[in-house]
ZADO-1210 file (C-alpha; in nm, 4 decimals, padded with zeros to 6 digits):
<atoms>
<atom x="-03.9395" y="-02.2098" z="02.0956" code="MET" pos="1"/>
<atom x="-03.7171" y="-02.0362" z="02.3610" code="GLY" pos="2"/>
<atom x="-03.4292" y="-02.2876" z="02.2893" code="ALA" pos="3"/>
<atom x="-03.4573" y="-02.2109" z="01.9163" code="VAL" pos="4"/>
<atom x="-03.4461" y="-01.8397" z="01.9822" code="LEU" pos="5"/>
<atom x="-03.1471" y="-01.8698" z="02.2068" code="ARG" pos="6"/>
<atom x="-02.9622" y="-02.0823" z="01.9446" code="LYS" pos="7"/>
<atom x="-03.0408" y="-01.8258" z="01.6749" code="SER" pos="8"/>
<atom x="-02.9047" y="-01.5452" z="01.8954" code="VAL" pos="9"/>
<atom x="-02.5958" y="-01.7470" z="01.9659" code="LEU" pos="10"/>
<atom x="-02.5289" y="-01.8205" z="01.5917" code="LEU" pos="11"/>
<atom x="-02.5776" y="-01.4535" z="01.5153" code="ALA" pos="12"/>
<atom x="-02.3271" y="-01.3406" z="01.7745" code="LEU" pos="13"/>
<atom x="-02.0797" y="-01.5983" z="01.6541" code="LEU" pos="14"/>
<atom x="-02.1241" y="-01.4719" z="01.3011" code="PHE" pos="15"/>
<atom x="-02.0605" y="-01.1205" z="01.4124" code="LEU" pos="16"/>
<atom x="-01.7502" y="-01.2154" z="01.6048" code="CYS" pos="17"/>
<atom x="-01.6111" y="-01.3936" z="01.2953" code="CYS" pos="18"/>
<atom x="-01.6638" y="-01.1061" z="01.0565" code="VAL" pos="19"/>
<atom x="-01.3264" y="-01.0227" z="00.9044" code="PRO" pos="20"/>
<atom x="-01.1584" y="-00.6852" z="00.9657" code="HIS" pos="21"/>
<atom x="-01.2177" y="-00.5701" z="00.6082" code="ALA" pos="22"/>
<atom x="-01.5991" y="-00.6001" z="00.6345" code="ALA" pos="23"/>
<atom x="-01.5911" y="-00.2275" z="00.7069" code="ARG" pos="24"/>
<atom x="-01.4947" y="-00.0436" z="00.3882" code="ALA" pos="25"/>
<atom x="-01.1522" y="00.1197" z="00.4191" code="ALA" pos="26"/>
<atom x="-00.8599" y="00.2922" z="00.2554" code="VAL" pos="27"/>
<atom x="-00.5238" y="00.1540" z="00.3457" code="THR" pos="28"/>
<atom x="-00.1746" y="00.3063" z="00.2903" code="VAL" pos="29"/>
<atom x="00.0576" y="-00.0078" z="00.2178" code="LEU" pos="30"/>
<atom x="00.4173" y="00.1059" z="00.2686" code="VAL" pos="31"/>
<atom x="00.6549" y="-00.1429" z="00.1116" code="GLY" pos="32"/>
<atom x="00.9911" y="-00.1743" z="00.2622" code="GLU" pos="33"/>
<atom x="01.3030" y="-00.0966" z="00.0396" code="PRO" pos="34"/>
<atom x="01.4669" y="-00.3979" z="-00.1256" code="PHE" pos="35"/>
<atom x="01.7602" y="-00.4704" z="-00.3670" code="ASP" pos="36"/>
<atom x="02.0485" y="-00.2416" z="-00.4449" code="SER" pos="37"/>
<atom x="01.8160" y="00.0630" z="-00.5072" code="LEU" pos="38"/>
<atom x="01.6595" y="00.0114" z="-00.1630" code="GLY" pos="39"/>
<atom x="02.0056" y="00.0148" z="00.0000" code="THR" pos="40"/>
<atom x="02.0940" y="00.3462" z="-00.1797" code="MET" pos="41"/>
<atom x="01.7546" y="00.5033" z="-00.1318" code="ILE" pos="42"/>
<atom x="01.5807" y="00.3347" z="00.1593" code="PRO" pos="43"/>
<atom x="01.2530" y="00.5241" z="00.1464" code="VAL" pos="44"/>
<atom x="01.0260" y="00.2372" z="00.0227" code="GLY" pos="45"/>
<atom x="00.7242" y="00.2570" z="-00.1931" code="HIS" pos="46"/>
<atom x="00.3550" y="00.3362" z="-00.1142" code="VAL" pos="47"/>
<atom x="00.0442" y="00.1841" z="-00.2585" code="THR" pos="48"/>
<atom x="-00.3235" y="00.2559" z="-00.1897" code="ILE" pos="49"/>
<atom x="-00.5428" y="-00.0411" z="-00.1085" code="TYR" pos="50"/>
<atom x="-00.9206" y="-00.0002" z="-00.1399" code="LEU" pos="51"/>
<atom x="-01.1127" y="-00.2980" z="-00.0040" code="ASP" pos="52"/>
<atom x="-01.4466" y="-00.2375" z="-00.1881" code="ARG" pos="53"/>
<atom x="-01.3131" y="-00.1253" z="-00.5261" code="VAL" pos="54"/>
<atom x="-01.2007" y="-00.3568" z="-00.7998" code="CYS" pos="55"/>
<atom x="-00.9661" y="-00.3414" z="-01.0904" code="ALA" pos="56"/>
<atom x="-01.1316" y="-00.2869" z="-01.4229" code="ASP" pos="57"/>
<atom x="-00.8179" y="-00.4064" z="-01.6113" code="GLY" pos="58"/>
<atom x="-00.4881" y="-00.2523" z="-01.5062" code="PRO" pos="59"/>
<atom x="-00.5690" y="00.1029" z="-01.6210" code="LEU" pos="60"/>
<atom x="-00.9251" y="00.1594" z="-01.4690" code="LYS" pos="61"/>
<atom x="-01.1146" y="00.0952" z="-01.1505" code="VAL" pos="62"/>
<atom x="-01.4771" y="00.0423" z="-01.0509" code="ARG" pos="63"/>
<atom x="-01.6905" y="-00.0376" z="-00.7574" code="MET" pos="64"/>
<atom x="-01.7115" y="-00.4176" z="-00.6985" code="CYS" pos="65"/>
<atom x="-02.0250" y="-00.6100" z="-00.7952" code="GLN" pos="66"/>
<atom x="-02.1951" y="-00.7918" z="-00.5024" code="PRO" pos="67"/>
<atom x="-02.0241" y="-01.1163" z="-00.4208" code="GLY" pos="68"/>
<atom x="-01.7149" y="-01.0830" z="-00.6405" code="GLU" pos="69"/>
<atom x="-01.3621" y="-01.0944" z="-00.4982" code="PRO" pos="70"/>
<atom x="-01.3039" y="-00.7417" z="-00.3630" code="ALA" pos="71"/>
<atom x="-00.9994" y="-00.5164" z="-00.3160" code="GLY" pos="72"/>
<atom x="-00.7551" y="-00.3296" z="-00.5484" code="VAL" pos="73"/>
<atom x="-00.4025" y="-00.2035" z="-00.5026" code="ALA" pos="74"/>
<atom x="-00.3446" y="00.1222" z="-00.6961" code="ILE" pos="75"/>
<atom x="00.0071" y="00.2742" z="-00.7187" code="ALA" pos="76"/>
<atom x="00.2224" y="00.5063" z="-00.9329" code="ARG" pos="77"/>
<atom x="00.5463" y="00.3680" z="-01.0852" code="TYR" pos="78"/>
<atom x="00.8317" y="00.5378" z="-01.2510" code="ASP" pos="79"/>
<atom x="00.9435" y="00.3236" z="-01.5478" code="LEU" pos="80"/>
<atom x="00.6113" y="00.2459" z="-01.7205" code="ILE" pos="81"/>
<atom x="00.4278" y="00.4548" z="-01.9745" code="GLN" pos="82"/>
<atom x="00.1224" y="00.4865" z="-01.7617" code="TYR" pos="83"/>
<atom x="00.0517" y="00.7032" z="-01.4485" code="ASP" pos="84"/>
<atom x="-00.0722" y="00.4150" z="-01.2325" code="TRP" pos="85"/>
<atom x="-00.1697" y="00.0538" z="-01.2396" code="LEU" pos="86"/>
<atom x="-00.4590" y="-00.1269" z="-01.0637" code="ALA" pos="87"/>
<atom x="-00.4072" y="-00.4786" z="-00.9374" code="THR" pos="88"/>
<atom x="-00.6281" y="-00.7244" z="-00.7525" code="PRO" pos="89"/>
<atom x="-00.5050" y="-00.7272" z="-00.3993" code="ILE" pos="90"/>
<atom x="-00.4205" y="-01.0998" z="-00.3913" code="MET" pos="91"/>
<atom x="-00.2341" y="-01.0693" z="-00.7187" code="GLN" pos="92"/>
<atom x="-00.0489" y="-00.7580" z="-00.5841" code="PHE" pos="93"/>
<atom x="00.0653" y="-00.9349" z="-00.2797" code="LEU" pos="94"/>
<atom x="00.1039" y="-01.2989" z="-00.3823" code="TYR" pos="95"/>
<atom x="00.0641" y="-01.3154" z="-00.7565" code="ALA" pos="96"/>
<atom x="-00.2310" y="-01.5606" z="-00.7213" code="THR" pos="97"/>
<atom x="-00.5962" y="-01.5475" z="-00.6520" code="ASP" pos="98"/>
<atom x="-00.5971" y="-01.8488" z="-00.4157" code="ARG" pos="99"/>
<atom x="-00.4411" y="-01.8815" z="-00.0763" code="THR" pos="100"/>
<atom x="-00.3488" y="-02.2470" z="-00.1345" code="ASP" pos="101"/>
<atom x="-00.1293" y="-02.1382" z="-00.4195" code="GLU" pos="102"/>
<atom x="00.0679" y="-01.8742" z="-00.2126" code="VAL" pos="103"/>
<atom x="00.4289" y="-01.9867" z="-00.1954" code="LEU" pos="104"/>
<atom x="00.5326" y="-02.1016" z="00.1589" code="SER" pos="105"/>
<atom x="00.9051" y="-02.0684" z="00.0542" code="TYR" pos="106"/>
<atom x="00.9905" y="-01.8330" z="-00.2397" code="ALA" pos="107"/>
<atom x="01.2684" y="-01.8463" z="-00.4840" code="THR" pos="108"/>
<atom x="01.3362" y="-01.5883" z="-00.7470" code="LYS" pos="109"/>
<atom x="01.2535" y="-01.8354" z="-01.0243" code="SER" pos="110"/>
<atom x="00.9151" y="-01.9314" z="-00.8718" code="GLN" pos="111"/>
<atom x="00.8271" y="-01.5639" z="-00.8296" code="VAL" pos="112"/>
<atom x="00.9312" y="-01.4755" z="-01.1776" code="ASP" pos="113"/>
<atom x="00.7045" y="-01.7499" z="-01.3064" code="GLY" pos="114"/>
<atom x="00.4071" y="-01.6338" z="-01.1114" code="LEU" pos="115"/>
<atom x="00.4638" y="-01.2752" z="-01.2427" code="ARG" pos="116"/>
<atom x="00.4964" y="-01.3949" z="-01.5974" code="ALA" pos="117"/>
<atom x="00.1495" y="-01.5626" z="-01.5501" code="GLN" pos="118"/>
<atom x="00.0158" y="-01.2451" z="-01.3990" code="TYR" pos="119"/>
<atom x="00.1404" y="-01.0417" z="-01.6855" code="ARG" pos="120"/>
<atom x="-00.0068" y="-01.2670" z="-01.9501" code="GLU" pos="121"/>
<atom x="-00.3521" y="-01.2751" z="-01.7579" code="ARG" pos="122"/>
<atom x="-00.3838" y="-00.9169" z="-01.6504" code="TYR" pos="123"/>
<atom x="-00.1423" y="-00.6965" z="-01.8373" code="LEU" pos="124"/>
<atom x="-00.1568" y="-00.8344" z="-02.1913" code="LYS" pos="125"/>
<atom x="-00.3336" y="-00.5377" z="-02.3448" code="GLN" pos="126"/>
<atom x="-00.1477" y="-00.2744" z="-02.1513" code="ALA" pos="127"/>
<atom x="00.1798" y="-00.4446" z="-02.1979" code="PHE" pos="128"/>
<atom x="00.1384" y="-00.6563" z="-02.5116" code="PRO" pos="129"/>
<atom x="00.4973" y="-00.7509" z="-02.5665" code="ASP" pos="130"/>
<atom x="00.5357" y="-01.0765" z="-02.3773" code="SER" pos="131"/>
<atom x="00.8768" y="-01.1742" z="-02.4999" code="SER" pos="132"/>
<atom x="01.0927" y="-00.8733" z="-02.4705" code="VAL" pos="133"/>
<atom x="01.0646" y="-00.6318" z="-02.1699" code="VAL" pos="134"/>
<atom x="01.1103" y="-00.2833" z="-02.3063" code="LEU" pos="135"/>
<atom x="01.2770" y="-00.0200" z="-02.0923" code="LYS" pos="136"/>
<atom x="00.9399" y="00.1748" z="-02.0555" code="SER" pos="137"/>
<atom x="00.7882" y="-00.1602" z="-01.9125" code="ASN" pos="138"/>
<atom x="01.0516" y="-00.2542" z="-01.6622" code="GLU" pos="139"/>
<atom x="00.8486" y="-00.1827" z="-01.3474" code="GLU" pos="140"/>
<atom x="00.5293" y="-00.3738" z="-01.4476" code="TRP" pos="141"/>
<atom x="00.6460" y="-00.6596" z="-01.2115" code="TRP" pos="142"/>
<atom x="00.6267" y="-00.4334" z="-00.9128" code="GLU" pos="143"/>
<atom x="00.2472" y="-00.4610" z="-00.9366" code="SER" pos="144"/>
<atom x="00.2498" y="-00.8371" z="-00.8589" code="SER" pos="145"/>
<atom x="00.3809" y="-01.0649" z="-00.5882" code="GLY" pos="146"/>
<atom x="00.5315" y="-00.7906" z="-00.3769" code="MET" pos="147"/>
<atom x="00.5068" y="-00.9878" z="-00.0423" code="ALA" pos="148"/>
<atom x="00.7704" y="-01.2182" z="-00.1916" code="TYR" pos="149"/>
<atom x="00.9993" y="-00.9198" z="-00.2291" code="THR" pos="150"/>
<atom x="00.9386" y="-00.7026" z="00.0778" code="ARG" pos="151"/>
<atom x="00.7411" y="-00.6743" z="00.4012" code="SER" pos="152"/>
<atom x="00.4591" y="-00.4168" z="00.3870" code="LEU" pos="153"/>
<atom x="00.3001" y="-00.2090" z="00.6565" code="TRP" pos="154"/>
<atom x="-00.0710" y="-00.1197" z="00.6483" code="GLY" pos="155"/>
<atom x="-00.2237" y="00.2068" z="00.7956" code="PHE" pos="156"/>
<atom x="-00.6066" y="00.1808" z="00.7501" code="GLN" pos="157"/>
<atom x="-00.9076" y="00.4149" z="00.8101" code="ILE" pos="158"/>
<atom x="-01.2642" y="00.3732" z="00.7425" code="ALA" pos="159"/>
<atom x="-01.4484" y="00.5090" z="00.4356" code="THR" pos="160"/>
<atom x="-01.8042" y="00.5340" z="00.2935" code="THR" pos="161"/>
<atom x="-01.9215" y="00.4039" z="-00.0313" code="ARG" pos="162"/>
<atom x="-01.9804" y="00.7647" z="-00.1581" code="ALA" pos="163"/>
<atom x="-01.6084" y="00.8458" z="-00.0812" code="GLN" pos="164"/>
<atom x="-01.4955" y="00.5406" z="-00.2618" code="ASP" pos="165"/>
<atom x="-01.7127" y="00.6211" z="-00.5673" code="GLU" pos="166"/>
<atom x="-01.5699" y="00.9670" z="-00.5801" code="ARG" pos="167"/>
<atom x="-01.2165" y="00.8449" z="-00.5862" code="VAL" pos="168"/>
<atom x="-01.3107" y="00.5865" z="-00.8628" code="VAL" pos="169"/>
<atom x="-01.4599" y="00.8619" z="-01.0669" code="ALA" pos="170"/>
<atom x="-01.1575" y="01.0907" z="-01.0381" code="VAL" pos="171"/>
<atom x="-00.9205" y="00.8209" z="-01.1321" code="LEU" pos="172"/>
<atom x="-01.1237" y="00.7168" z="-01.4335" code="ASN" pos="173"/>
<atom x="-01.1815" y="01.0718" z="-01.5540" code="SER" pos="174"/>
<atom x="-00.8327" y="01.1659" z="-01.6271" code="ARG" pos="175"/>
<atom x="-00.5730" y="01.0365" z="-01.8806" code="PRO" pos="176"/>
<atom x="-00.3759" y="00.7502" z="-01.7458" code="ASN" pos="177"/>
<atom x="-00.0355" y="00.8437" z="-01.8805" code="ARG" pos="178"/>
<atom x="00.3121" y="00.8789" z="-01.7298" code="HIS" pos="179"/>
<atom x="00.3729" y="01.1850" z="-01.5268" code="ILE" pos="180"/>
<atom x="00.6205" y="01.0629" z="-01.2659" code="TYR" pos="181"/>
<atom x="00.8550" y="01.3062" z="-01.1265" code="ASP" pos="182"/>
<atom x="01.0667" y="01.2324" z="-00.8188" code="ALA" pos="183"/>
<atom x="00.9768" y="01.5648" z="-00.6466" code="TYR" pos="184"/>
<atom x="00.6279" y="01.6621" z="-00.7612" code="HIS" pos="185"/>
<atom x="00.4690" y="01.3367" z="-00.8847" code="ALA" pos="186"/>
<atom x="00.6293" y="01.0362" z="-00.7095" code="ASN" pos="187"/>
<atom x="00.4350" y="00.7353" z="-00.5474" code="CYS" pos="188"/>
<atom x="00.3795" y="00.9288" z="-00.2267" code="ALA" pos="189"/>
<atom x="00.2368" y="01.2304" z="-00.4118" code="ASN" pos="190"/>
<atom x="-00.0146" y="01.0053" z="-00.5815" code="PHE" pos="191"/>
<atom x="-00.1139" y="00.8380" z="-00.2588" code="ALA" pos="192"/>
<atom x="-00.1543" y="01.1737" z="-00.0957" code="ALA" pos="193"/>
<atom x="-00.3691" y="01.2972" z="-00.3741" code="GLU" pos="194"/>
<atom x="-00.6192" y="01.0036" z="-00.3254" code="LEU" pos="195"/>
<atom x="-00.6113" y="01.0289" z="00.0514" code="LEU" pos="196"/>
<atom x="-00.6868" y="01.3966" z="00.0419" code="ASN" pos="197"/>
<atom x="-01.0002" y="01.3184" z="-00.1566" code="LEU" pos="198"/>
<atom x="-01.1215" y="01.1242" z="00.1368" code="TYR" pos="199"/>
<atom x="-01.0182" y="01.3802" z="00.4010" code="VAL" pos="200"/>
<atom x="-00.9075" y="01.7203" z="00.2740" code="PRO" pos="201"/>
<atom x="-00.5497" y="01.8131" z="00.3665" code="ASN" pos="202"/>
<atom x="-00.5016" y="01.4717" z="00.5346" code="LEU" pos="203"/>
<atom x="-00.1488" y="01.4364" z="00.3963" code="VAL" pos="204"/>
<atom x="00.1126" y="01.7190" z="00.4166" code="LYS" pos="205"/>
<atom x="00.4896" y="01.7330" z="00.3525" code="ARG" pos="206"/>
<atom x="00.7351" y="01.7148" z="00.6388" code="ASN" pos="207"/>
<atom x="00.9522" y="01.9557" z="00.4456" code="ARG" pos="208"/>
<atom x="01.2499" y="01.9691" z="00.6754" code="PHE" pos="209"/>
<atom x="01.2763" y="01.6089" z="00.7901" code="ALA" pos="210"/>
<atom x="01.2157" y="01.4757" z="00.4358" code="ASP" pos="211"/>
<atom x="01.4295" y="01.7444" z="00.2681" code="LEU" pos="212"/>
<atom x="01.1449" y="01.8936" z="00.0679" code="GLY" pos="213"/>
<atom x="01.0170" y="01.5678" z="-00.0743" code="PHE" pos="214"/>
<atom x="00.6984" y="01.3861" z="00.0151" code="LEU" pos="215"/>
<atom x="00.7966" y="01.0298" z="00.1108" code="LEU" pos="216"/>
<atom x="00.6074" y="00.7059" z="00.1880" code="PRO" pos="217"/>
<atom x="00.6719" y="00.7142" z="00.5509" code="LYS" pos="218"/>
<atom x="00.5206" y="01.0683" z="00.5874" code="GLN" pos="219"/>
<atom x="00.2046" y="00.9501" z="00.4137" code="VAL" pos="220"/>
<atom x="00.1674" y="00.6662" z="00.6718" code="ALA" pos="221"/>
<atom x="00.2412" y="00.9029" z="00.9512" code="ARG" pos="222"/>
<atom x="-00.0287" y="01.1415" z="00.8407" code="CYS" pos="223"/>
<atom x="-00.2903" y="00.8617" z="00.8245" code="VAL" pos="224"/>
<atom x="-00.1753" y="00.7365" z="01.1588" code="TYR" pos="225"/>
<atom x="-00.1950" y="01.0691" z="01.3253" code="SER" pos="226"/>
<atom x="-00.5431" y="01.1290" z="01.1789" code="TYR" pos="227"/>
<atom x="-00.6585" y="00.7868" z="01.2992" code="GLY" pos="228"/>
<atom x="-00.5477" y="00.8406" z="01.6533" code="THR" pos="229"/>
<atom x="-00.7306" y="01.1703" z="01.6846" code="LYS" pos="230"/>
<atom x="-01.0555" y="01.0437" z="01.5252" code="HIS" pos="231"/>
<atom x="-01.1791" y="00.7273" z="01.6900" code="PRO" pos="232"/>
<atom x="-01.4645" y="00.6945" z="01.4262" code="ASP" pos="233"/>
<atom x="-01.1866" y="00.6415" z="01.1638" code="ALA" pos="234"/>
<atom x="-01.1280" y="00.2924" z="01.3168" code="HIS" pos="235"/>
<atom x="-00.7579" y="00.3085" z="01.2670" code="LEU" pos="236"/>
<atom x="-00.5811" y="-00.0300" z="01.2117" code="ARG" pos="237"/>
<atom x="-00.2100" y="-00.0887" z="01.1762" code="VAL" pos="238"/>
<atom x="-00.0876" y="-00.4137" z="01.0455" code="PHE" pos="239"/>
<atom x="00.2072" y="-00.5868" z="00.8805" code="ARG" pos="240"/>
<atom x="00.2274" y="-00.8231" z="00.5840" code="ILE" pos="241"/>
<atom x="00.5511" y="-01.0167" z="00.6358" code="PRO" pos="242"/>
<atom x="00.7753" y="-01.0998" z="00.3500" code="GLN" pos="243"/>
<atom x="00.7217" y="-01.4542" z="00.2570" code="VAL" pos="244"/>
<atom x="01.0159" y="-01.6804" z="00.3708" code="PRO" pos="245"/>
<atom x="01.2546" y="-01.7748" z="00.0969" code="GLY" pos="246"/>
<atom x="01.5923" y="-01.7298" z="-00.0700" code="SER" pos="247"/>
<atom x="01.5054" y="-01.3728" z="-00.1864" code="ILE" pos="248"/>
<atom x="01.7013" y="-01.1114" z="00.0045" code="ARG" pos="249"/>
<atom x="01.5089" y="-00.9720" z="00.2969" code="ARG" pos="250"/>
<atom x="01.3710" y="-00.6072" z="00.2746" code="SER" pos="251"/>
<atom x="01.4792" y="-00.3342" z="00.5063" code="ARG" pos="252"/>
<atom x="01.3194" y="-00.0712" z="00.7276" code="PRO" pos="253"/>
<atom x="01.1484" y="00.2345" z="00.5681" code="VAL" pos="254"/>
<atom x="01.3324" y="00.5607" z="00.6372" code="ARG" pos="255"/>
<atom x="01.2460" y="00.9274" z="00.5946" code="GLY" pos="256"/>
<atom x="01.4653" y="01.1740" z="00.4244" code="GLY" pos="257"/>
<atom x="01.7049" y="01.2869" z="00.6872" code="ALA" pos="258"/>
<atom x="01.6652" y="00.9530" z="00.8570" code="GLU" pos="259"/>
<atom x="01.7903" y="00.7868" z="00.5511" code="ALA" pos="260"/>
<atom x="02.1255" y="00.9819" z="00.5514" code="PHE" pos="261"/>
<atom x="02.1714" y="00.9232" z="00.9257" code="LEU" pos="262"/>
<atom x="02.0976" y="00.5527" z="00.9223" code="LYS" pos="263"/>
<atom x="02.2772" y="00.4641" z="00.6030" code="THR" pos="264"/>
<atom x="02.6500" y="00.4005" z="00.6700" code="LYS" pos="265"/>
<atom x="02.7615" y="00.4704" z="00.3156" code="ARG" pos="266"/>
<atom x="02.6217" y="00.8304" z="00.3502" code="TYR" pos="267"/>
<atom x="02.6747" y="00.9138" z="00.7182" code="ILE" pos="268"/>
<atom x="03.0280" y="00.7905" z="00.7588" code="ALA" pos="269"/>
<atom x="03.1975" y="01.0150" z="00.4803" code="PRO" pos="270"/>
<atom x="02.9691" y="01.2941" z="00.5706" code="LEU" pos="271"/>
<atom x="03.0704" y="01.2901" z="00.9323" code="SER" pos="272"/>
<atom x="03.4307" y="01.3203" z="00.8253" code="ILE" pos="273"/>
<atom x="03.4113" y="01.5587" z="00.5347" code="ILE" pos="274"/>
<atom x="03.1318" y="01.7897" z="00.6561" code="GLN" pos="275"/>
<atom x="03.0457" y="01.7028" z="01.0192" code="PRO" pos="276"/>
<atom x="02.8331" y="02.0218" z="01.0481" code="GLU" pos="277"/>
<atom x="02.5869" y="01.8946" z="00.7843" code="ILE" pos="278"/>
<atom x="02.5637" y="01.5669" z="00.9668" code="ALA" pos="279"/>
<atom x="02.4957" y="01.7535" z="01.2906" code="ALA" pos="280"/>
<atom x="02.2096" y="01.9519" z="01.1198" code="ILE" pos="281"/>
<atom x="02.0513" y="01.6457" z="00.9789" code="LEU" pos="282"/>
<atom x="02.0634" y="01.4875" z="01.3261" code="LEU" pos="283"/>
<atom x="01.8978" y="01.7859" z="01.4754" code="GLY" pos="284"/>
<atom x="01.6250" y="01.7935" z="01.2058" code="ILE" pos="285"/>
<atom x="01.5601" y="01.4260" z="01.2533" code="TYR" pos="286"/>
<atom x="01.5404" y="01.4509" z="01.6379" code="LEU" pos="287"/>
<atom x="01.3014" y="01.7362" z="01.6194" code="ASP" pos="288"/>
<atom x="01.0817" y="01.6585" z="01.3143" code="LYS" pos="289"/>
<atom x="01.1603" y="01.3216" z="01.1771" code="GLY" pos="290"/>
<atom x="01.1297" y="01.0562" z="01.4510" code="ARG" pos="291"/>
<atom x="00.8160" y="00.8480" z="01.4383" code="TRP" pos="292"/>
<atom x="00.7170" y="00.4895" z="01.5178" code="THR" pos="293"/>
<atom x="00.3544" y="00.3598" z="01.5602" code="PRO" pos="294"/>
<atom x="00.2940" y="00.3227" z="01.9293" code="ASN" pos="295"/>
<atom x="00.0120" y="00.0791" z="01.9111" code="ARG" pos="296"/>
<atom x="00.0012" y="-00.3031" z="01.8600" code="PRO" pos="297"/>
<atom x="00.0618" y="-00.4110" z="01.5045" code="VAL" pos="298"/>
<atom x="-00.1451" y="-00.6992" z="01.3699" code="GLU" pos="299"/>
<atom x="00.0047" y="-00.9541" z="01.1351" code="ILE" pos="300"/>
<atom x="-00.2024" y="-01.0225" z="00.8267" code="GLU" pos="301"/>
<atom x="-00.2200" y="-01.3485" z="00.6488" code="SER" pos="302"/>
<atom x="-00.3222" y="-01.4042" z="00.2800" code="PRO" pos="303"/>
<atom x="-00.6604" y="-01.5283" z="00.4035" code="GLU" pos="304"/>
<atom x="-00.7281" y="-01.1666" z="00.5289" code="ALA" pos="305"/>
<atom x="-00.7407" y="-01.0444" z="00.1686" code="PHE" pos="306"/>
<atom x="-00.9796" y="-01.3087" z="00.0381" code="LEU" pos="307"/>
<atom x="-01.3134" y="-01.1270" z="00.0677" code="GLN" pos="308"/>
<atom x="-01.6211" y="-01.0811" z="-00.1262" code="ALA" pos="309"/>
<atom x="-01.7932" y="-00.7441" z="-00.1825" code="SER" pos="310"/>
<atom x="-02.1128" y="-00.6805" z="00.0061" code="GLU" pos="311"/>
<atom x="-02.4527" y="-00.5884" z="-00.1463" code="PRO" pos="312"/>
<atom x="-02.4700" y="-00.2749" z="00.0592" code="THR" pos="313"/>
<atom x="-02.5093" y="00.0939" z="-00.0136" code="THR" pos="314"/>
<atom x="-02.3731" y="00.3989" z="00.1593" code="ALA" pos="315"/>
<atom x="-02.2069" y="00.3455" z="00.4991" code="ARG" pos="316"/>
<atom x="-02.1786" y="00.5674" z="00.7988" code="ASN" pos="317"/>
<atom x="-01.8524" y="00.4506" z="00.9408" code="ASP" pos="318"/>
<atom x="-01.6432" y="00.7133" z="00.7600" code="ARG" pos="319"/>
<atom x="-01.3842" y="00.9403" z="00.9164" code="PRO" pos="320"/>
<atom x="-01.4935" y="01.2972" z="00.9724" code="LYS" pos="321"/>
<atom x="-01.3013" y="01.5820" z="00.8037" code="SER" pos="322"/>
</atoms>
């Protein structure tokens, strides 16, 4: 009987050791690195909110996941679509598939376009019914699918309770999901900040000087990171989702506002010649208010980390304190 008990305890300990990171409900800020020509001109990236115990109820609604079903949704605001935000199952958002064995090990543009076309047909048919001609208002639908083929992403995660997640779900579903994008007042970072501030009031604030008045993705991540380092019960995690190898051009580092001018040659070179005093002011602002890099180990996440089933649990206690 003693041997059986010891074996049971050992198995229980092994199980606990193997529980994935996401077993604790959490909200994650996913900051996508800039890419393509627009990313070269405006290297501030894009921010998405990942909730690991919430599910997409179609692309325009969210709901709490049912016990045992695949969990996790990516929610983000986009500019060139007619809706305010889109909700995408997390594996589809990252890899445009629901299965890890279908994730491309080497991605080409044609392959990724094919996966995104399948995603559109499967998930976006009602929201974007025209499958043959992509209208101007629909141009950014593809940015809700297969983003790990296009860019690397950085995750900044803190713990949540079920009650907090339910509140965010209720708020999202209670208001009209129609286009309100504005570069200054209602960009992707403003949307992420609004959701995060529902979890912890005033969690995200602008860095007005360093970001030249805008709220930008890097500042959202910085606020979550700062909160997590000050509150151990928030269980802060920082991780990176590498861009999948392939022939697609590699993404570039995320910048803040003043930082983008200082570290982009096409801007800083002529500015230093024509108006060096402005370049000096930007440098001073950046050095005083804009420098930030996470100073803790960064974990590398694989596709398997996002294959999880929701748990038949109720409210949790592992939430960040306000």
